[in-house]
Structures are given as C-alpha cells and as structure tokens.
mmCIF file of the N, C-alpha and C atoms, coordinates in Angstrom:
data_MODEL
# 
_entry.id   MODEL 
# 
loop_
_atom_site.group_PDB 
_atom_site.id 
_atom_site.type_symbol 
_atom_site.label_atom_id 
_atom_site.label_alt_id 
_atom_site.label_comp_id 
_atom_site.label_asym_id 
_atom_site.label_entity_id 
_atom_site.label_seq_id 
_atom_site.pdbx_PDB_ins_code 
_atom_site.Cartn_x 
_atom_site.Cartn_y 
_atom_site.Cartn_z 
_atom_site.occupancy 
_atom_site.B_iso_or_equiv 
_atom_site.pdbx_formal_charge 
_atom_site.auth_seq_id 
_atom_site.auth_comp_id 
_atom_site.auth_asym_id 
_atom_site.auth_atom_id 
_atom_site.pdbx_PDB_model_num 
ATOM 1   N N  . UNK A 1 1  ? 12.400  -44.252 -6.704 1.00 0.00 ? 1  UNK A N  1 
ATOM 2   C CA . UNK A 1 1  ? 13.126  -43.817 -5.855 1.00 0.00 ? 1  UNK A CA 1 
ATOM 3   C C  . UNK A 1 1  ? 12.539  -41.666 -6.735 1.00 0.00 ? 1  UNK A C  1 
ATOM 4   N N  . UNK A 1 2  ? 12.058  -41.212 -5.239 1.00 0.00 ? 2  UNK A N  1 
ATOM 5   C CA . UNK A 1 2  ? 10.846  -40.248 -5.824 1.00 0.00 ? 2  UNK A CA 1 
ATOM 6   C C  . UNK A 1 2  ? 11.696  -39.312 -5.879 1.00 0.00 ? 2  UNK A C  1 
ATOM 7   N N  . UNK A 1 3  ? 11.643  -38.045 -7.611 1.00 0.00 ? 3  UNK A N  1 
ATOM 8   C CA . UNK A 1 3  ? 12.341  -37.540 -7.420 1.00 0.00 ? 3  UNK A CA 1 
ATOM 9   C C  . UNK A 1 3  ? 12.612  -35.724 -7.551 1.00 0.00 ? 3  UNK A C  1 
ATOM 10  N N  . UNK A 1 4  ? 13.956  -35.458 -7.305 1.00 0.00 ? 4  UNK A N  1 
ATOM 11  C CA . UNK A 1 4  ? 13.644  -34.184 -6.246 1.00 0.00 ? 4  UNK A CA 1 
ATOM 12  C C  . UNK A 1 4  ? 13.390  -32.893 -7.237 1.00 0.00 ? 4  UNK A C  1 
ATOM 13  N N  . UNK A 1 5  ? 13.690  -31.677 -7.126 1.00 0.00 ? 5  UNK A N  1 
ATOM 14  C CA . UNK A 1 5  ? 13.640  -30.747 -8.123 1.00 0.00 ? 5  UNK A CA 1 
ATOM 15  C C  . UNK A 1 5  ? 14.946  -30.374 -8.043 1.00 0.00 ? 5  UNK A C  1 
ATOM 16  N N  . UNK A 1 6  ? 14.727  -30.100 -9.118 1.00 0.00 ? 6  UNK A N  1 
ATOM 17  C CA . UNK A 1 6  ? 16.457  -28.873 -9.558 1.00 0.00 ? 6  UNK A CA 1 
ATOM 18  C C  . UNK A 1 6  ? 16.863  -27.888 -8.731 1.00 0.00 ? 6  UNK A C  1 
ATOM 19  N N  . UNK A 1 7  ? 17.903  -28.081 -8.221 1.00 0.00 ? 7  UNK A N  1 
ATOM 20  C CA . UNK A 1 7  ? 18.538  -26.685 -7.489 1.00 0.00 ? 7  UNK A CA 1 
ATOM 21  C C  . UNK A 1 7  ? 18.000  -25.590 -7.711 1.00 0.00 ? 7  UNK A C  1 
ATOM 22  N N  . UNK A 1 8  ? 18.164  -25.090 -9.468 1.00 0.00 ? 8  UNK A N  1 
ATOM 23  C CA . UNK A 1 8  ? 17.622  -24.155 -9.531 1.00 0.00 ? 8  UNK A CA 1 
ATOM 24  C C  . UNK A 1 8  ? 16.087  -23.664 -9.764 1.00 0.00 ? 8  UNK A C  1 
ATOM 25  N N  . UNK A 1 9  ? 15.295  -24.357 -9.846 1.00 0.00 ? 9  UNK A N  1 
ATOM 26  C CA . UNK A 1 9  ? 13.918  -23.980 -9.022 1.00 0.00 ? 9  UNK A CA 1 
ATOM 27  C C  . UNK A 1 9  ? 13.936  -23.840 -8.104 1.00 0.00 ? 9  UNK A C  1 
ATOM 28  N N  . UNK A 1 10 ? 13.936  -24.470 -7.410 1.00 0.00 ? 10 UNK A N  1 
ATOM 29  C CA . UNK A 1 10 ? 14.062  -24.113 -5.342 1.00 0.00 ? 10 UNK A CA 1 
ATOM 30  C C  . UNK A 1 10 ? 14.842  -23.171 -5.107 1.00 0.00 ? 10 UNK A C  1 
ATOM 31  N N  . UNK A 1 11 ? 15.810  -22.816 -6.004 1.00 0.00 ? 11 UNK A N  1 
ATOM 32  C CA . UNK A 1 11 ? 16.070  -21.123 -5.468 1.00 0.00 ? 11 UNK A CA 1 
ATOM 33  C C  . UNK A 1 11 ? 15.527  -20.190 -6.074 1.00 0.00 ? 11 UNK A C  1 
ATOM 34  N N  . UNK A 1 12 ? 15.142  -20.580 -7.535 1.00 0.00 ? 12 UNK A N  1 
ATOM 35  C CA . UNK A 1 12 ? 14.499  -19.655 -7.775 1.00 0.00 ? 12 UNK A CA 1 
ATOM 36  C C  . UNK A 1 12 ? 13.346  -19.053 -6.947 1.00 0.00 ? 12 UNK A C  1 
ATOM 37  N N  . UNK A 1 13 ? 12.284  -19.868 -6.848 1.00 0.00 ? 13 UNK A N  1 
ATOM 38  C CA . UNK A 1 13 ? 11.404  -20.602 -5.603 1.00 0.00 ? 13 UNK A CA 1 
ATOM 39  C C  . UNK A 1 13 ? 12.092  -19.528 -4.585 1.00 0.00 ? 13 UNK A C  1 
ATOM 40  N N  . UNK A 1 14 ? 12.660  -19.921 -3.751 1.00 0.00 ? 14 UNK A N  1 
ATOM 41  C CA . UNK A 1 14 ? 13.300  -18.911 -2.389 1.00 0.00 ? 14 UNK A CA 1 
ATOM 42  C C  . UNK A 1 14 ? 13.189  -17.508 -3.037 1.00 0.00 ? 14 UNK A C  1 
ATOM 43  N N  . UNK A 1 15 ? 14.221  -17.587 -3.820 1.00 0.00 ? 15 UNK A N  1 
ATOM 44  C CA . UNK A 1 15 ? 14.194  -15.501 -4.244 1.00 0.00 ? 15 UNK A CA 1 
ATOM 45  C C  . UNK A 1 15 ? 12.699  -14.729 -4.627 1.00 0.00 ? 15 UNK A C  1 
ATOM 46  N N  . UNK A 1 16 ? 11.960  -16.120 -5.166 1.00 0.00 ? 16 UNK A N  1 
ATOM 47  C CA . UNK A 1 16 ? 10.772  -14.841 -5.538 1.00 0.00 ? 16 UNK A CA 1 
ATOM 48  C C  . UNK A 1 16 ? 9.709   -15.222 -4.161 1.00 0.00 ? 16 UNK A C  1 
ATOM 49  N N  . UNK A 1 17 ? 9.980   -15.777 -3.196 1.00 0.00 ? 17 UNK A N  1 
ATOM 50  C CA . UNK A 1 17 ? 9.525   -15.403 -1.878 1.00 0.00 ? 17 UNK A CA 1 
ATOM 51  C C  . UNK A 1 17 ? 10.190  -14.703 -0.792 1.00 0.00 ? 17 UNK A C  1 
ATOM 52  N N  . UNK A 1 18 ? 11.386  -14.257 -1.634 1.00 0.00 ? 18 UNK A N  1 
ATOM 53  C CA . UNK A 1 18 ? 12.273  -12.925 -0.687 1.00 0.00 ? 18 UNK A CA 1 
ATOM 54  C C  . UNK A 1 18 ? 11.724  -12.024 -0.992 1.00 0.00 ? 18 UNK A C  1 
ATOM 55  N N  . UNK A 1 19 ? 11.619  -11.588 -2.490 1.00 0.00 ? 19 UNK A N  1 
ATOM 56  C CA . UNK A 1 19 ? 10.827  -10.436 -3.475 1.00 0.00 ? 19 UNK A CA 1 
ATOM 57  C C  . UNK A 1 19 ? 9.503   -10.414 -2.992 1.00 0.00 ? 19 UNK A C  1 
ATOM 58  N N  . UNK A 1 20 ? 8.427   -11.020 -3.097 1.00 0.00 ? 20 UNK A N  1 
ATOM 59  C CA . UNK A 1 20 ? 7.242   -11.093 -2.397 1.00 0.00 ? 20 UNK A CA 1 
ATOM 60  C C  . UNK A 1 20 ? 7.462   -9.892  -0.517 1.00 0.00 ? 20 UNK A C  1 
ATOM 61  N N  . UNK A 1 21 ? 8.084   -10.663 -0.248 1.00 0.00 ? 21 UNK A N  1 
ATOM 62  C CA . UNK A 1 21 ? 8.637   -10.144 1.769  1.00 0.00 ? 21 UNK A CA 1 
ATOM 63  C C  . UNK A 1 21 ? 8.688   -8.666  1.656  1.00 0.00 ? 21 UNK A C  1 
ATOM 64  N N  . UNK A 1 22 ? 9.428   -8.771  0.656  1.00 0.00 ? 22 UNK A N  1 
ATOM 65  C CA . UNK A 1 22 ? 10.524  -7.176  0.345  1.00 0.00 ? 22 UNK A CA 1 
ATOM 66  C C  . UNK A 1 22 ? 9.491   -6.132  -0.045 1.00 0.00 ? 22 UNK A C  1 
ATOM 67  N N  . UNK A 1 23 ? 8.476   -6.603  -0.963 1.00 0.00 ? 23 UNK A N  1 
ATOM 68  C CA . UNK A 1 23 ? 7.681   -6.116  -1.573 1.00 0.00 ? 23 UNK A CA 1 
ATOM 69  C C  . UNK A 1 23 ? 6.410   -5.673  -0.339 1.00 0.00 ? 23 UNK A C  1 
ATOM 70  N N  . UNK A 1 24 ? 5.748   -6.522  0.427  1.00 0.00 ? 24 UNK A N  1 
ATOM 71  C CA . UNK A 1 24 ? 5.447   -6.104  1.406  1.00 0.00 ? 24 UNK A CA 1 
ATOM 72  C C  . UNK A 1 24 ? 5.547   -5.429  2.871  1.00 0.00 ? 24 UNK A C  1 
ATOM 73  N N  . UNK A 1 25 ? 7.048   -5.559  2.626  1.00 0.00 ? 25 UNK A N  1 
ATOM 74  C CA . UNK A 1 25 ? 7.624   -4.737  3.547  1.00 0.00 ? 25 UNK A CA 1 
ATOM 75  C C  . UNK A 1 25 ? 7.496   -3.048  3.145  1.00 0.00 ? 25 UNK A C  1 
ATOM 76  N N  . UNK A 1 26 ? 7.933   -3.083  2.050  1.00 0.00 ? 26 UNK A N  1 
ATOM 77  C CA . UNK A 1 26 ? 8.716   -2.188  1.236  1.00 0.00 ? 26 UNK A CA 1 
ATOM 78  C C  . UNK A 1 26 ? 6.329   -0.722  1.246  1.00 0.00 ? 26 UNK A C  1 
ATOM 79  N N  . UNK A 1 27 ? 5.487   -2.331  0.676  1.00 0.00 ? 27 UNK A N  1 
ATOM 80  C CA . UNK A 1 27 ? 3.978   -1.474  0.664  1.00 0.00 ? 27 UNK A CA 1 
ATOM 81  C C  . UNK A 1 27 ? 3.768   -0.550  1.714  1.00 0.00 ? 27 UNK A C  1 
ATOM 82  N N  . UNK A 1 28 ? 4.231   -1.453  3.486  1.00 0.00 ? 28 UNK A N  1 
ATOM 83  C CA . UNK A 1 28 ? 3.503   -1.428  4.837  1.00 0.00 ? 28 UNK A CA 1 
ATOM 84  C C  . UNK A 1 28 ? 4.674   -0.094  5.237  1.00 0.00 ? 28 UNK A C  1 
ATOM 85  N N  . UNK A 1 29 ? 5.658   0.162   4.677  1.00 0.00 ? 29 UNK A N  1 
ATOM 86  C CA . UNK A 1 29 ? 6.316   1.512   5.429  1.00 0.00 ? 29 UNK A CA 1 
ATOM 87  C C  . UNK A 1 29 ? 5.649   2.971   4.083  1.00 0.00 ? 29 UNK A C  1 
ATOM 88  N N  . UNK A 1 30 ? 5.371   2.626   2.717  1.00 0.00 ? 30 UNK A N  1 
ATOM 89  C CA . UNK A 1 30 ? 5.256   3.692   1.933  1.00 0.00 ? 30 UNK A CA 1 
ATOM 90  C C  . UNK A 1 30 ? 3.700   4.153   2.456  1.00 0.00 ? 30 UNK A C  1 
ATOM 91  N N  . UNK A 1 31 ? 3.139   2.883   3.007  1.00 0.00 ? 31 UNK A N  1 
ATOM 92  C CA . UNK A 1 31 ? 1.808   3.440   3.700  1.00 0.00 ? 31 UNK A CA 1 
ATOM 93  C C  . UNK A 1 31 ? 2.098   4.147   4.680  1.00 0.00 ? 31 UNK A C  1 
ATOM 94  N N  . UNK A 1 32 ? 2.494   4.179   6.116  1.00 0.00 ? 32 UNK A N  1 
ATOM 95  C CA . UNK A 1 32 ? 3.516   4.734   7.054  1.00 0.00 ? 32 UNK A CA 1 
ATOM 96  C C  . UNK A 1 32 ? 3.843   5.713   6.877  1.00 0.00 ? 32 UNK A C  1 
ATOM 97  N N  . UNK A 1 33 ? 4.303   5.860   5.798  1.00 0.00 ? 33 UNK A N  1 
ATOM 98  C CA . UNK A 1 33 ? 4.655   7.117   5.495  1.00 0.00 ? 33 UNK A CA 1 
ATOM 99  C C  . UNK A 1 33 ? 3.594   8.402   5.071  1.00 0.00 ? 33 UNK A C  1 
ATOM 100 N N  . UNK A 1 34 ? 2.198   7.882   3.749  1.00 0.00 ? 34 UNK A N  1 
ATOM 101 C CA . UNK A 1 34 ? 1.454   8.232   3.670  1.00 0.00 ? 34 UNK A CA 1 
ATOM 102 C C  . UNK A 1 34 ? 0.732   8.850   4.889  1.00 0.00 ? 34 UNK A C  1 
ATOM 103 N N  . UNK A 1 35 ? 0.079   7.923   5.760  1.00 0.00 ? 35 UNK A N  1 
ATOM 104 C CA . UNK A 1 35 ? -0.526  8.058   6.500  1.00 0.00 ? 35 UNK A CA 1 
ATOM 105 C C  . UNK A 1 35 ? -0.089  9.128   7.855  1.00 0.00 ? 35 UNK A C  1 
ATOM 106 N N  . UNK A 1 36 ? 1.291   9.615   8.106  1.00 0.00 ? 36 UNK A N  1 
ATOM 107 C CA . UNK A 1 36 ? 2.206   10.128  8.650  1.00 0.00 ? 36 UNK A CA 1 
ATOM 108 C C  . UNK A 1 36 ? 2.072   11.450  7.939  1.00 0.00 ? 36 UNK A C  1 
ATOM 109 N N  . UNK A 1 37 ? 2.142   11.604  6.614  1.00 0.00 ? 37 UNK A N  1 
ATOM 110 C CA . UNK A 1 37 ? 2.025   13.052  5.898  1.00 0.00 ? 37 UNK A CA 1 
ATOM 111 C C  . UNK A 1 37 ? 0.873   13.642  5.919  1.00 0.00 ? 37 UNK A C  1 
ATOM 112 N N  . UNK A 1 38 ? -0.226  12.485  5.886  1.00 0.00 ? 38 UNK A N  1 
ATOM 113 C CA . UNK A 1 38 ? -1.835  12.953  6.062  1.00 0.00 ? 38 UNK A CA 1 
ATOM 114 C C  . UNK A 1 38 ? -2.392  13.864  7.084  1.00 0.00 ? 38 UNK A C  1 
ATOM 115 N N  . UNK A 1 39 ? -1.590  13.375  8.267  1.00 0.00 ? 39 UNK A N  1 
ATOM 116 C CA . UNK A 1 39 ? -1.740  13.407  9.238  1.00 0.00 ? 39 UNK A CA 1 
ATOM 117 C C  . UNK A 1 39 ? -0.957  14.750  9.336  1.00 0.00 ? 39 UNK A C  1 
ATOM 118 N N  . UNK A 1 40 ? -0.027  15.000  9.235  1.00 0.00 ? 40 UNK A N  1 
ATOM 119 C CA . UNK A 1 40 ? 0.767   16.554  9.305  1.00 0.00 ? 40 UNK A CA 1 
ATOM 120 C C  . UNK A 1 40 ? 0.163   17.292  8.864  1.00 0.00 ? 40 UNK A C  1 
ATOM 121 N N  . UNK A 1 41 ? -0.632  17.044  7.316  1.00 0.00 ? 41 UNK A N  1 
ATOM 122 C CA . UNK A 1 41 ? -1.184  18.064  6.847  1.00 0.00 ? 41 UNK A CA 1 
ATOM 123 C C  . UNK A 1 41 ? -2.915  18.191  6.890  1.00 0.00 ? 41 UNK A C  1 
ATOM 124 N N  . UNK A 1 42 ? -3.213  18.047  7.686  1.00 0.00 ? 42 UNK A N  1 
ATOM 125 C CA . UNK A 1 42 ? -4.852  17.813  7.434  1.00 0.00 ? 42 UNK A CA 1 
ATOM 126 C C  . UNK A 1 42 ? -5.234  18.810  8.038  1.00 0.00 ? 42 UNK A C  1 
ATOM 127 N N  . UNK A 1 43 ? -6.088  19.807  7.858  1.00 0.00 ? 43 UNK A N  1 
ATOM 128 C CA . UNK A 1 43 ? -6.121  20.758  8.315  1.00 0.00 ? 43 UNK A CA 1 
ATOM 129 C C  . UNK A 1 43 ? -7.383  20.604  9.320  1.00 0.00 ? 43 UNK A C  1 
ATOM 130 N N  . UNK A 1 44 ? -7.983  20.001  9.950  1.00 0.00 ? 44 UNK A N  1 
ATOM 131 C CA . UNK A 1 44 ? -8.602  19.155  11.217 1.00 0.00 ? 44 UNK A CA 1 
ATOM 132 C C  . UNK A 1 44 ? -8.592  17.581  11.230 1.00 0.00 ? 44 UNK A C  1 
ATOM 133 N N  . UNK A 1 45 ? -9.429  16.943  11.825 1.00 0.00 ? 45 UNK A N  1 
ATOM 134 C CA . UNK A 1 45 ? -9.591  15.392  11.854 1.00 0.00 ? 45 UNK A CA 1 
ATOM 135 C C  . UNK A 1 45 ? -10.510 14.443  10.941 1.00 0.00 ? 45 UNK A C  1 
ATOM 136 N N  . UNK A 1 46 ? -12.027 15.821  10.772 1.00 0.00 ? 46 UNK A N  1 
ATOM 137 C CA . UNK A 1 46 ? -12.533 14.822  9.376  1.00 0.00 ? 46 UNK A CA 1 
ATOM 138 C C  . UNK A 1 46 ? -11.994 15.502  8.148  1.00 0.00 ? 46 UNK A C  1 
ATOM 139 N N  . UNK A 1 47 ? -11.125 16.448  7.829  1.00 0.00 ? 47 UNK A N  1 
ATOM 140 C CA . UNK A 1 47 ? -10.002 15.938  6.883  1.00 0.00 ? 47 UNK A CA 1 
ATOM 141 C C  . UNK A 1 47 ? -8.774  14.963  6.660  1.00 0.00 ? 47 UNK A C  1 
ATOM 142 N N  . UNK A 1 48 ? -9.028  14.570  7.763  1.00 0.00 ? 48 UNK A N  1 
ATOM 143 C CA . UNK A 1 48 ? -7.402  13.707  7.703  1.00 0.00 ? 48 UNK A CA 1 
ATOM 144 C C  . UNK A 1 48 ? -8.220  11.811  8.089  1.00 0.00 ? 48 UNK A C  1 
ATOM 145 N N  . UNK A 1 49 ? -9.460  11.746  8.334  1.00 0.00 ? 49 UNK A N  1 
ATOM 146 C CA . UNK A 1 49 ? -10.088 10.812  7.803  1.00 0.00 ? 49 UNK A CA 1 
ATOM 147 C C  . UNK A 1 49 ? -10.495 10.437  6.514  1.00 0.00 ? 49 UNK A C  1 
ATOM 148 N N  . UNK A 1 50 ? -11.011 12.212  5.903  1.00 0.00 ? 50 UNK A N  1 
ATOM 149 C CA . UNK A 1 50 ? -11.171 11.869  4.618  1.00 0.00 ? 50 UNK A CA 1 
ATOM 150 C C  . UNK A 1 50 ? -9.572  11.699  4.170  1.00 0.00 ? 50 UNK A C  1 
ATOM 151 N N  . UNK A 1 51 ? -9.104  12.152  3.838  1.00 0.00 ? 51 UNK A N  1 
ATOM 152 C CA . UNK A 1 51 ? -7.831  11.972  3.133  1.00 0.00 ? 51 UNK A CA 1 
ATOM 153 C C  . UNK A 1 51 ? -7.060  10.313  3.296  1.00 0.00 ? 51 UNK A C  1 
ATOM 154 N N  . UNK A 1 52 ? -7.103  10.102  4.633  1.00 0.00 ? 52 UNK A N  1 
ATOM 155 C CA . UNK A 1 52 ? -6.624  8.532   5.182  1.00 0.00 ? 52 UNK A CA 1 
ATOM 156 C C  . UNK A 1 52 ? -7.413  7.859   3.810  1.00 0.00 ? 52 UNK A C  1 
ATOM 157 N N  . UNK A 1 53 ? -8.907  8.046   3.659  1.00 0.00 ? 53 UNK A N  1 
ATOM 158 C CA . UNK A 1 53 ? -10.097 6.649   3.207  1.00 0.00 ? 53 UNK A CA 1 
ATOM 159 C C  . UNK A 1 53 ? -9.630  6.984   1.435  1.00 0.00 ? 53 UNK A C  1 
ATOM 160 N N  . UNK A 1 54 ? -9.464  8.152   1.350  1.00 0.00 ? 54 UNK A N  1 
ATOM 161 C CA . UNK A 1 54 ? -9.401  8.346   -0.493 1.00 0.00 ? 54 UNK A CA 1 
ATOM 162 C C  . UNK A 1 54 ? -7.811  7.818   -0.412 1.00 0.00 ? 54 UNK A C  1 
ATOM 163 N N  . UNK A 1 55 ? -6.476  7.165   0.248  1.00 0.00 ? 55 UNK A N  1 
ATOM 164 C CA . UNK A 1 55 ? -6.048  6.866   0.159  1.00 0.00 ? 55 UNK A CA 1 
ATOM 165 C C  . UNK A 1 55 ? -5.815  5.233   -0.047 1.00 0.00 ? 55 UNK A C  1 
ATOM 166 N N  . UNK A 1 56 ? -6.954  4.950   0.869  1.00 0.00 ? 56 UNK A N  1 
ATOM 167 C CA . UNK A 1 56 ? -7.358  3.510   1.123  1.00 0.00 ? 56 UNK A CA 1 
ATOM 168 C C  . UNK A 1 56 ? -6.890  2.815   2.098  1.00 0.00 ? 56 UNK A C  1 
ATOM 169 N N  . UNK A 1 57 ? -6.422  4.492   2.979  1.00 0.00 ? 57 UNK A N  1 
ATOM 170 C CA . UNK A 1 57 ? -6.118  3.496   4.480  1.00 0.00 ? 57 UNK A CA 1 
ATOM 171 C C  . UNK A 1 57 ? -7.136  4.101   5.727  1.00 0.00 ? 57 UNK A C  1 
ATOM 172 N N  . UNK A 1 58 ? -6.465  3.317   6.600  1.00 0.00 ? 58 UNK A N  1 
ATOM 173 C CA . UNK A 1 58 ? -7.970  3.590   8.009  1.00 0.00 ? 58 UNK A CA 1 
ATOM 174 C C  . UNK A 1 58 ? -7.407  4.468   9.124  1.00 0.00 ? 58 UNK A C  1 
ATOM 175 N N  . UNK A 1 59 ? -8.537  5.311   9.312  1.00 0.00 ? 59 UNK A N  1 
ATOM 176 C CA . UNK A 1 59 ? -7.478  5.941   10.015 1.00 0.00 ? 59 UNK A CA 1 
ATOM 177 C C  . UNK A 1 59 ? -7.717  5.694   11.643 1.00 0.00 ? 59 UNK A C  1 
# 
C-alpha cells in the first residue's frame, strides 16, 4: 500500500504556495504604483519611457 505524505508536509507546501502567490500579487501592485508615479512625474513621454526602462517596466 502506497504511503501518503504527512499532513504537516502537505500543509507546509500549501502555505508556501499561498505565500508565493501573495508575493507575486504584491510585486504586481508595487510595479503598478511605480508606473503610475513615474507617469505623473515625468516631464514628457521620452522621460517617462526612460524612467520606466530604468525600473525594468514597460512603457
């Protein structure tokens, strides 16, 4: 009879997966906020594109 994983390990893996999703969501929010901030403060379109590129964001 195959042995199943202990509950604690399964729980730990689920917790880790949820943490990864939360971190990815947080990164998305922070990138969006940075893009908005740059757009509001850029002098012109060229400035905006350069600043977004410096941050690793797409124009």
